[in-house]
Each structure stands twice: as structure tokens, then as C-alpha cells.
Gaussian input, Z-matrix of N, CA and C with variables (Angstrom, degrees):
# hf/3-21g

backbone

0 1
 N
 C     1     B1
 C     2     B2     1     A1
 N     3     B3     2     A2     1     D1
 C     4     B4     3     A3     2     D2
 C     5     B5     4     A4     3     D3
 N     6     B6     5     A5     4     D4
 C     7     B7     6     A6     5     D5
 C     8     B8     7     A7     6     D6
 N     9     B9     8     A8     7     D7
 C    10    B10     9     A9     8     D8
 C    11    B11    10    A10     9     D9
 N    12    B12    11    A11    10    D10
 C    13    B13    12    A12    11    D11
 C    14    B14    13    A13    12    D12
 N    15    B15    14    A14    13    D13
 C    16    B16    15    A15    14    D14
 C    17    B17    16    A16    15    D15
 N    18    B18    17    A17    16    D16
 C    19    B19    18    A18    17    D17
 C    20    B20    19    A19    18    D18
 N    21    B21    20    A20    19    D19
 C    22    B22    21    A21    20    D20
 C    23    B23    22    A22    21    D21
 N    24    B24    23    A23    22    D22
 C    25    B25    24    A24    23    D23
 C    26    B26    25    A25    24    D24
 N    27    B27    26    A26    25    D25
 C    28    B28    27    A27    26    D26
 C    29    B29    28    A28    27    D27
 N    30    B30    29    A29    28    D28
 C    31    B31    30    A30    29    D29
 C    32    B32    31    A31    30    D30
 N    33    B33    32    A32    31    D31
 C    34    B34    33    A33    32    D32
 C    35    B35    34    A34    33    D33
 N    36    B36    35    A35    34    D34
 C    37    B37    36    A36    35    D35
 C    38    B38    37    A37    36    D36
 N    39    B39    38    A38    37    D37
 C    40    B40    39    A39    38    D38
 C    41    B41    40    A40    39    D39
 N    42    B42    41    A41    40    D40
 C    43    B43    42    A42    41    D41
 C    44    B44    43    A43    42    D42
 N    45    B45    44    A44    43    D43
 C    46    B46    45    A45    44    D44
 C    47    B47    46    A46    45    D45
 N    48    B48    47    A47    46    D46
 C    49    B49    48    A48    47    D47
 C    50    B50    49    A49    48    D48
 N    51    B51    50    A50    49    D49
 C    52    B52    51    A51    50    D50
 C    53    B53    52    A52    51    D51
 N    54    B54    53    A53    52    D52
 C    55    B55    54    A54    53    D53
 C    56    B56    55    A55    54    D54
 N    57    B57    56    A56    55    D55
 C    58    B58    57    A57    56    D56
 C    59    B59    58    A58    57    D57
 N    60    B60    59    A59    58    D58
 C    61    B61    60    A60    59    D59
 C    62    B62    61    A61    60    D60
 N    63    B63    62    A62    61    D61
 C    64    B64    63    A63    62    D62
 C    65    B65    64    A64    63    D63
 N    66    B66    65    A65    64    D64
 C    67    B67    66    A66    65    D65
 C    68    B68    67    A67    66    D66
 N    69    B69    68    A68    67    D67
 C    70    B70    69    A69    68    D68
 C    71    B71    70    A70    69    D69
 N    72    B72    71    A71    70    D70
 C    73    B73    72    A72    71    D71
 C    74    B74    73    A73    72    D72
 N    75    B75    74    A74    73    D73
 C    76    B76    75    A75    74    D74
 C    77    B77    76    A76    75    D75
 N    78    B78    77    A77    76    D76
 C    79    B79    78    A78    77    D77
 C    80    B80    79    A79    78    D78
 N    81    B81    80    A80    79    D79
 C    82    B82    81    A81    80    D80
 C    83    B83    82    A82    81    D81
 N    84    B84    83    A83    82    D82
 C    85    B85    84    A84    83    D83
 C    86    B86    85    A85    84    D84
 N    87    B87    86    A86    85    D85
 C    88    B88    87    A87    86    D86
 C    89    B89    88    A88    87    D87
 N    90    B90    89    A89    88    D88
 C    91    B91    90    A90    89    D89
 C    92    B92    91    A91    90    D90
 N    93    B93    92    A92    91    D91
 C    94    B94    93    A93    92    D92
 C    95    B95    94    A94    93    D93
 N    96    B96    95    A95    94    D94
 C    97    B97    96    A96    95    D95
 C    98    B98    97    A97    96    D96
 N    99    B99    98    A98    97    D97
 C   100   B100    99    A99    98    D98
 C   101   B101   100   A100    99    D99
 N   102   B102   101   A101   100   D100
 C   103   B103   102   A102   101   D101
 C   104   B104   103   A103   102   D102
 N   105   B105   104   A104   103   D103
 C   106   B106   105   A105   104   D104
 C   107   B107   106   A106   105   D105
 N   108   B108   107   A107   106   D106
 C   109   B109   108   A108   107   D107
 C   110   B110   109   A109   108   D108
 N   111   B111   110   A110   109   D109
 C   112   B112   111   A111   110   D110
 C   113   B113   112   A112   111   D111
 N   114   B114   113   A113   112   D112
 C   115   B115   114   A114   113   D113
 C   116   B116   115   A115   114   D114
 N   117   B117   116   A116   115   D115
 C   118   B118   117   A117   116   D116
 C   119   B119   118   A118   117   D117
 N   120   B120   119   A119   118   D118
 C   121   B121   120   A120   119   D119
 C   122   B122   121   A121   120   D120
 N   123   B123   122   A122   121   D121
 C   124   B124   123   A123   122   D122
 C   125   B125   124   A124   123   D123
 N   126   B126   125   A125   124   D124
 C   127   B127   126   A126   125   D125
 C   128   B128   127   A127   126   D126
 N   129   B129   128   A128   127   D127
 C   130   B130   129   A129   128   D128
 C   131   B131   130   A130   129   D129
 N   132   B132   131   A131   130   D130
 C   133   B133   132   A132   131   D131
 C   134   B134   133   A133   132   D132
 N   135   B135   134   A134   133   D133
 C   136   B136   135   A135   134   D134
 C   137   B137   136   A136   135   D135
 N   138   B138   137   A137   136   D136
 C   139   B139   138   A138   137   D137
 C   140   B140   139   A139   138   D138
 N   141   B141   140   A140   139   D139
 C   142   B142   141   A141   140   D140
 C   143   B143   142   A142   141   D141
 N   144   B144   143   A143   142   D142
 C   145   B145   144   A144   143   D143
 C   146   B146   145   A145   144   D144
 N   147   B147   146   A146   145   D145
 C   148   B148   147   A147   146   D146
 C   149   B149   148   A148   147   D147
 N   150   B150   149   A149   148   D148
 C   151   B151   150   A150   149   D149
 C   152   B152   151   A151   150   D150
 N   153   B153   152   A152   151   D151
 C   154   B154   153   A153   152   D152
 C   155   B155   154   A154   153   D153
 N   156   B156   155   A155   154   D154
 C   157   B157   156   A156   155   D155
 C   158   B158   157   A157   156   D156
 N   159   B159   158   A158   157   D157
 C   160   B160   159   A159   158   D158
 C   161   B161   160   A160   159   D159
 N   162   B162   161   A161   160   D160
 C   163   B163   162   A162   161   D161
 C   164   B164   163   A163   162   D162
 N   165   B165   164   A164   163   D163
 C   166   B166   165   A165   164   D164
 C   167   B167   166   A166   165   D165
 N   168   B168   167   A167   166   D166
 C   169   B169   168   A168   167   D167
 C   170   B170   169   A169   168   D168
 N   171   B171   170   A170   169   D169
 C   172   B172   171   A171   170   D170
 C   173   B173   172   A172   171   D171
 N   174   B174   173   A173   172   D172
 C   175   B175   174   A174   173   D173
 C   176   B176   175   A175   174   D174
 N   177   B177   176   A176   175   D175
 C   178   B178   177   A177   176   D176
 C   179   B179   178   A178   177   D177
 N   180   B180   179   A179   178   D178
 C   181   B181   180   A180   179   D179
 C   182   B182   181   A181   180   D180
 N   183   B183   182   A182   181   D181
 C   184   B184   183   A183   182   D182
 C   185   B185   184   A184   183   D183
 N   186   B186   185   A185   184   D184
 C   187   B187   186   A186   185   D185
 C   188   B188   187   A187   186   D186
 N   189   B189   188   A188   187   D187
 C   190   B190   189   A189   188   D188
 C   191   B191   190   A190   189   D189
 N   192   B192   191   A191   190   D190
 C   193   B193   192   A192   191   D191
 C   194   B194   193   A193   192   D192
 N   195   B195   194   A194   193   D193
 C   196   B196   195   A195   194   D194
 C   197   B197   196   A196   195   D195
 N   198   B198   197   A197   196   D196
 C   199   B199   198   A198   197   D197
 C   200   B200   199   A199   198   D198
 N   201   B201   200   A200   199   D199
 C   202   B202   201   A201   200   D200
 C   203   B203   202   A202   201   D201
 N   204   B204   203   A203   202   D202
 C   205   B205   204   A204   203   D203
 C   206   B206   205   A205   204   D204
 N   207   B207   206   A206   205   D205
 C   208   B208   207   A207   206   D206
 C   209   B209   208   A208   207   D207
 N   210   B210   209   A209   208   D208
 C   211   B211   210   A210   209   D209
 C   212   B212   211   A211   210   D210
 N   213   B213   212   A212   211   D211
 C   214   B214   213   A213   212   D212
 C   215   B215   214   A214   213   D213
 N   216   B216   215   A215   214   D214
 C   217   B217   216   A216   215   D215
 C   218   B218   217   A217   216   D216
 N   219   B219   218   A218   217   D217
 C   220   B220   219   A219   218   D218
 C   221   B221   220   A220   219   D219
 N   222   B222   221   A221   220   D220
 C   223   B223   222   A222   221   D221
 C   224   B224   223   A223   222   D222
 N   225   B225   224   A224   223   D223
 C   226   B226   225   A225   224   D224
 C   227   B227   226   A226   225   D225
 N   228   B228   227   A227   226   D226
 C   229   B229   228   A228   227   D227
 C   230   B230   229   A229   228   D228
 N   231   B231   230   A230   229   D229
 C   232   B232   231   A231   230   D230
 C   233   B233   232   A232   231   D231
 N   234   B234   233   A233   232   D232
 C   235   B235   234   A234   233   D233
 C   236   B236   235   A235   234   D234
 N   237   B237   236   A236   235   D235
 C   238   B238   237   A237   236   D236
 C   239   B239   238   A238   237   D237
 N   240   B240   239   A239   238   D238
 C   241   B241   240   A240   239   D239
 C   242   B242   241   A241   240   D240
 N   243   B243   242   A242   241   D241
 C   244   B244   243   A243   242   D242
 C   245   B245   244   A244   243   D243
 N   246   B246   245   A245   244   D244
 C   247   B247   246   A246   245   D245
 C   248   B248   247   A247   246   D246

   B1=1.4669
   B2=1.5221
   B3=1.3055
   B4=1.4594
   B5=1.5259
   B6=1.3135
   B7=1.4542
   B8=1.5195
   B9=1.3293
   B10=1.4619
   B11=1.5214
   B12=1.3066
   B13=1.4582
   B14=1.5204
   B15=1.3268
   B16=1.4595
   B17=1.5152
   B18=1.3339
   B19=1.4667
   B20=1.5253
   B21=1.2801
   B22=1.4557
   B23=1.5201
   B24=1.3105
   B25=1.4605
   B26=1.5222
   B27=1.3147
   B28=1.4501
   B29=1.5184
   B30=1.3212
   B31=1.4506
   B32=1.5166
   B33=1.3258
   B34=1.4618
   B35=1.5236
   B36=1.3347
   B37=1.4656
   B38=1.5242
   B39=1.3090
   B40=1.4561
   B41=1.5287
   B42=1.3328
   B43=1.4549
   B44=1.5230
   B45=1.3181
   B46=1.4655
   B47=1.5224
   B48=1.3241
   B49=1.4633
   B50=1.5280
   B51=1.3415
   B52=1.4552
   B53=1.5249
   B54=1.3276
   B55=1.4651
   B56=1.5267
   B57=1.3318
   B58=1.4676
   B59=1.5224
   B60=1.3243
   B61=1.4678
   B62=1.5267
   B63=1.3294
   B64=1.4676
   B65=1.5269
   B66=1.3367
   B67=1.4598
   B68=1.5230
   B69=1.3323
   B70=1.4632
   B71=1.5245
   B72=1.3267
   B73=1.4643
   B74=1.5212
   B75=1.3034
   B76=1.4645
   B77=1.5162
   B78=1.3083
   B79=1.4691
   B80=1.5224
   B81=1.3246
   B82=1.4638
   B83=1.5203
   B84=1.3089
   B85=1.4638
   B86=1.5143
   B87=1.3028
   B88=1.4614
   B89=1.5268
   B90=1.3262
   B91=1.4632
   B92=1.5335
   B93=1.3088
   B94=1.4644
   B95=1.5262
   B96=1.3224
   B97=1.4692
   B98=1.5293
   B99=1.3290
   B100=1.4682
   B101=1.5230
   B102=1.3203
   B103=1.4677
   B104=1.5236
   B105=1.3338
   B106=1.4682
   B107=1.5243
   B108=1.3245
   B109=1.4658
   B110=1.5289
   B111=1.3185
   B112=1.4628
   B113=1.5316
   B114=1.3261
   B115=1.4679
   B116=1.5235
   B117=1.3276
   B118=1.4638
   B119=1.5328
   B120=1.3305
   B121=1.4610
   B122=1.5300
   B123=1.3205
   B124=1.4723
   B125=1.5293
   B126=1.3216
   B127=1.4568
   B128=1.5138
   B129=1.3258
   B130=1.4637
   B131=1.5279
   B132=1.3277
   B133=1.4694
   B134=1.5266
   B135=1.3203
   B136=1.4668
   B137=1.5232
   B138=1.3277
   B139=1.4598
   B140=1.5330
   B141=1.3158
   B142=1.4673
   B143=1.5221
   B144=1.3391
   B145=1.4544
   B146=1.5298
   B147=1.3313
   B148=1.4683
   B149=1.5203
   B150=1.3162
   B151=1.4647
   B152=1.5217
   B153=1.3358
   B154=1.4589
   B155=1.5203
   B156=1.3196
   B157=1.4603
   B158=1.5153
   B159=1.3243
   B160=1.4562
   B161=1.5320
   B162=1.3407
   B163=1.4601
   B164=1.5229
   B165=1.3267
   B166=1.4625
   B167=1.5219
   B168=1.3280
   B169=1.4517
   B170=1.5182
   B171=1.3104
   B172=1.4637
   B173=1.5332
   B174=1.3191
   B175=1.4586
   B176=1.5331
   B177=1.3150
   B178=1.4535
   B179=1.5287
   B180=1.3314
   B181=1.4601
   B182=1.5325
   B183=1.3299
   B184=1.4650
   B185=1.5285
   B186=1.3146
   B187=1.4639
   B188=1.5233
   B189=1.3146
   B190=1.4635
   B191=1.5271
   B192=1.3239
   B193=1.4721
   B194=1.5239
   B195=1.3228
   B196=1.4574
   B197=1.5213
   B198=1.3197
   B199=1.4644
   B200=1.5209
   B201=1.3346
   B202=1.4637
   B203=1.5278
   B204=1.3073
   B205=1.4663
   B206=1.5253
   B207=1.3278
   B208=1.4580
   B209=1.5270
   B210=1.2908
   B211=1.4550
   B212=1.5308
   B213=1.3408
   B214=1.4622
   B215=1.5244
   B216=1.3106
   B217=1.4618
   B218=1.5260
   B219=1.3199
   B220=1.4624
   B221=1.5151
   B222=1.3221
   B223=1.4642
   B224=1.5270
   B225=1.3457
   B226=1.4655
   B227=1.5232
   B228=1.3274
   B229=1.4693
   B230=1.5151
   B231=1.3363
   B232=1.4511
   B233=1.5339
   B234=1.3230
   B235=1.4523
   B236=1.5220
   B237=1.3277
   B238=1.4575
   B239=1.5200
   B240=1.3251
   B241=1.4669
   B242=1.5070
   B243=1.3145
   B244=1.4617
   B245=1.5199
   B246=1.3134
   B247=1.4791
   B248=1.5039
   A1=108.72
   A2=116.02
   A3=120.95
   A4=110.84
   A5=115.33
   A6=121.11
   A7=109.37
   A8=117.39
   A9=121.88
   A10=113.44
   A11=118.43
   A12=120.75
   A13=112.92
   A14=117.13
   A15=120.77
   A16=111.77
   A17=117.64
   A18=120.08
   A19=110.98
   A20=116.99
   A21=120.89
   A22=113.32
   A23=117.12
   A24=120.66
   A25=110.66
   A26=117.18
   A27=121.59
   A28=110.83
   A29=115.35
   A30=120.64
   A31=109.59
   A32=116.60
   A33=120.65
   A34=111.14
   A35=118.18
   A36=120.97
   A37=111.17
   A38=117.53
   A39=120.42
   A40=109.95
   A41=116.34
   A42=120.78
   A43=110.56
   A44=116.91
   A45=121.26
   A46=110.50
   A47=117.34
   A48=121.36
   A49=110.67
   A50=116.79
   A51=120.30
   A52=110.77
   A53=116.87
   A54=120.38
   A55=109.86
   A56=117.33
   A57=121.21
   A58=110.67
   A59=117.09
   A60=121.06
   A61=110.78
   A62=116.01
   A63=119.62
   A64=110.84
   A65=116.82
   A66=120.70
   A67=109.89
   A68=117.09
   A69=120.92
   A70=111.18
   A71=116.93
   A72=121.34
   A73=111.25
   A74=116.12
   A75=120.83
   A76=108.27
   A77=115.13
   A78=120.53
   A79=112.29
   A80=116.47
   A81=119.65
   A82=110.29
   A83=114.93
   A84=120.18
   A85=110.69
   A86=115.10
   A87=120.88
   A88=107.94
   A89=117.71
   A90=119.63
   A91=111.02
   A92=115.82
   A93=121.81
   A94=110.92
   A95=117.71
   A96=120.66
   A97=110.81
   A98=116.51
   A99=121.32
   A100=109.80
   A101=117.02
   A102=121.14
   A103=110.58
   A104=115.95
   A105=120.22
   A106=111.22
   A107=116.30
   A108=120.41
   A109=110.49
   A110=116.54
   A111=120.21
   A112=110.90
   A113=116.75
   A114=120.08
   A115=111.32
   A116=116.74
   A117=120.05
   A118=110.07
   A119=116.44
   A120=121.09
   A121=109.38
   A122=116.70
   A123=120.46
   A124=110.76
   A125=116.52
   A126=120.91
   A127=113.67
   A128=117.37
   A129=121.12
   A130=112.63
   A131=116.63
   A132=121.43
   A133=111.08
   A134=116.12
   A135=120.30
   A136=112.68
   A137=118.26
   A138=122.01
   A139=112.75
   A140=117.34
   A141=121.88
   A142=108.53
   A143=115.70
   A144=120.23
   A145=109.43
   A146=116.75
   A147=121.21
   A148=112.74
   A149=116.66
   A150=124.66
   A151=114.02
   A152=117.13
   A153=121.04
   A154=109.48
   A155=114.59
   A156=120.88
   A157=108.43
   A158=116.87
   A159=120.89
   A160=112.39
   A161=118.07
   A162=120.21
   A163=111.67
   A164=116.57
   A165=119.47
   A166=113.73
   A167=117.91
   A168=120.87
   A169=114.08
   A170=117.39
   A171=120.84
   A172=111.35
   A173=114.75
   A174=122.07
   A175=105.54
   A176=115.79
   A177=120.35
   A178=115.43
   A179=120.82
   A180=117.37
   A181=112.57
   A182=117.04
   A183=120.58
   A184=110.44
   A185=117.02
   A186=120.99
   A187=111.97
   A188=117.99
   A189=120.60
   A190=113.21
   A191=117.56
   A192=120.91
   A193=112.96
   A194=116.74
   A195=119.72
   A196=111.90
   A197=115.50
   A198=122.33
   A199=112.51
   A200=118.21
   A201=120.58
   A202=114.29
   A203=118.22
   A204=121.16
   A205=110.19
   A206=115.01
   A207=120.56
   A208=109.89
   A209=116.50
   A210=123.19
   A211=109.61
   A212=117.61
   A213=120.48
   A214=114.82
   A215=117.55
   A216=121.24
   A217=109.56
   A218=117.61
   A219=121.50
   A220=109.12
   A221=119.85
   A222=127.11
   A223=110.89
   A224=116.64
   A225=120.31
   A226=111.77
   A227=115.33
   A228=120.09
   A229=110.96
   A230=117.02
   A231=122.76
   A232=107.81
   A233=116.16
   A234=121.42
   A235=111.27
   A236=115.35
   A237=120.95
   A238=109.53
   A239=115.00
   A240=120.41
   A241=108.62
   A242=115.75
   A243=121.20
   A244=107.58
   A245=113.98
   A246=118.16
   A247=111.55
   D1=148.42
   D2=-179.86
   D3=-74.39
   D4=157.23
   D5=175.50
   D6=-56.23
   D7=137.01
   D8=-173.79
   D9=-57.76
   D10=-35.27
   D11=-177.71
   D12=-105.45
   D13=12.05
   D14=-177.61
   D15=-57.06
   D16=-41.17
   D17=-177.08
   D18=-62.75
   D19=-24.33
   D20=-172.65
   D21=-83.52
   D22=-3.19
   D23=178.83
   D24=-109.42
   D25=18.69
   D26=-174.48
   D27=-123.34
   D28=173.56
   D29=173.96
   D30=-68.46
   D31=169.10
   D32=179.76
   D33=-55.85
   D34=-46.46
   D35=-176.28
   D36=-68.34
   D37=-39.23
   D38=176.56
   D39=-67.69
   D40=-37.36
   D41=177.32
   D42=-62.60
   D43=-45.29
   D44=178.77
   D45=-62.34
   D46=-40.41
   D47=178.76
   D48=-65.16
   D49=-41.19
   D50=179.07
   D51=-65.83
   D52=-41.48
   D53=177.97
   D54=-61.97
   D55=-43.19
   D56=178.20
   D57=-62.08
   D58=-40.34
   D59=178.37
   D60=-62.88
   D61=-44.90
   D62=179.67
   D63=-63.43
   D64=-36.87
   D65=178.02
   D66=-66.62
   D67=-38.45
   D68=178.98
   D69=-68.92
   D70=-36.41
   D71=178.55
   D72=-65.22
   D73=-39.13
   D74=-178.68
   D75=-154.41
   D76=103.61
   D77=-177.67
   D78=-90.42
   D79=17.13
   D80=179.11
   D81=-61.75
   D82=135.85
   D83=179.69
   D84=-95.28
   D85=144.96
   D86=172.68
   D87=-76.48
   D88=152.10
   D89=176.42
   D90=-60.05
   D91=154.33
   D92=-178.28
   D93=-54.32
   D94=-40.06
   D95=-179.22
   D96=-62.14
   D97=-39.34
   D98=179.55
   D99=-67.76
   D100=-42.73
   D101=178.07
   D102=-58.67
   D103=-46.21
   D104=-179.83
   D105=-63.62
   D106=-41.00
   D107=179.40
   D108=-64.43
   D109=-42.99
   D110=178.36
   D111=-61.23
   D112=-46.36
   D113=-179.90
   D114=-64.08
   D115=-36.62
   D116=177.53
   D117=-63.22
   D118=-41.23
   D119=177.52
   D120=-63.75
   D121=-46.06
   D122=179.56
   D123=-60.72
   D124=-38.58
   D125=-178.30
   D126=-61.56
   D127=-20.60
   D128=178.92
   D129=-96.19
   D130=-2.96
   D131=-174.58
   D132=-87.63
   D133=140.02
   D134=-179.84
   D135=-67.94
   D136=-15.72
   D137=179.68
   D138=-91.73
   D139=-3.46
   D140=179.95
   D141=-84.69
   D142=122.25
   D143=-174.20
   D144=-145.46
   D145=112.77
   D146=179.17
   D147=53.23
   D148=48.40
   D149=178.85
   D150=67.16
   D151=12.97
   D152=176.98
   D153=-121.42
   D154=154.88
   D155=175.53
   D156=-95.91
   D157=123.91
   D158=178.79
   D159=-73.74
   D160=-12.93
   D161=176.61
   D162=-78.92
   D163=-45.13
   D164=-174.72
   D165=-114.86
   D166=-13.65
   D167=179.99
   D168=83.01
   D169=2.09
   D170=-177.39
   D171=-74.79
   D172=150.64
   D173=173.23
   D174=-84.87
   D175=109.81
   D176=-168.45
   D177=-69.32
   D178=-34.68
   D179=175.69
   D180=-59.70
   D181=-27.28
   D182=175.93
   D183=-82.36
   D184=-49.47
   D185=-176.60
   D186=-60.27
   D187=-39.24
   D188=-176.68
   D189=-70.19
   D190=-14.07
   D191=-179.64
   D192=-75.00
   D193=-26.41
   D194=-172.76
   D195=-93.43
   D196=134.72
   D197=-174.66
   D198=-60.77
   D199=-36.51
   D200=-172.45
   D201=-89.36
   D202=11.44
   D203=178.16
   D204=-90.33
   D205=161.59
   D206=179.02
   D207=-145.65
   D208=157.97
   D209=178.27
   D210=-70.16
   D211=138.84
   D212=-179.61
   D213=-79.36
   D214=-9.32
   D215=-177.98
   D216=-62.82
   D217=150.24
   D218=177.97
   D219=-114.46
   D220=107.72
   D221=-0.38
   D222=-76.40
   D223=158.55
   D224=179.76
   D225=-58.70
   D226=140.77
   D227=177.42
   D228=-84.63
   D229=-19.73
   D230=171.33
   D231=-150.63
   D232=152.08
   D233=-173.78
   D234=-124.61
   D235=-178.36
   D236=177.94
   D237=-54.87
   D238=145.65
   D239=176.45
   D240=-100.96
   D241=132.30
   D242=174.08
   D243=-127.25
   D244=144.67
   D245=-178.64
   D246=-77.40

């Protein structure tokens, strides 16, 4: 598996490619409650702008849906979800 914050140290296009790769590796979805909690956390972050993260360039409503994603902030404000 790729480093959890690897996508966040790349350009927008590389970040999108890394996110797509992580989704292909494991397309497991986080529960709806986890998705909502993640988005609520993102909504309070200074890097959240028009549903995108200014740190990694990811579209957060999509990124927060997948269990194996994590926040790019250092330290992360939310991490991978495991059952």
C-alpha cells in the first residue's frame, strides 16, 4: 500500500492519480457516518475550499467516501477507517 500522505506531496494530477490508485487497490467505502464526520472536519479546515483540499488538491466529497483515505494535514485530522 502507498504511504498514507503520499498524494499530498504531489502535484494535483499526481495526487488525483494516487487517489485513483488507492481506490483501485481497495474500493471499500467508509460508513455514511464516517463520511459525514470527515466532511464536517474538512469544513472547519482552513485548507478546505469549494469542496477541495488546498493541501492535496483532492475533491473531498469523493476522497472522504473511501475507507483507506486519510487527511493530508500534518498531523492528519482524520485517518483510514477500519471496521
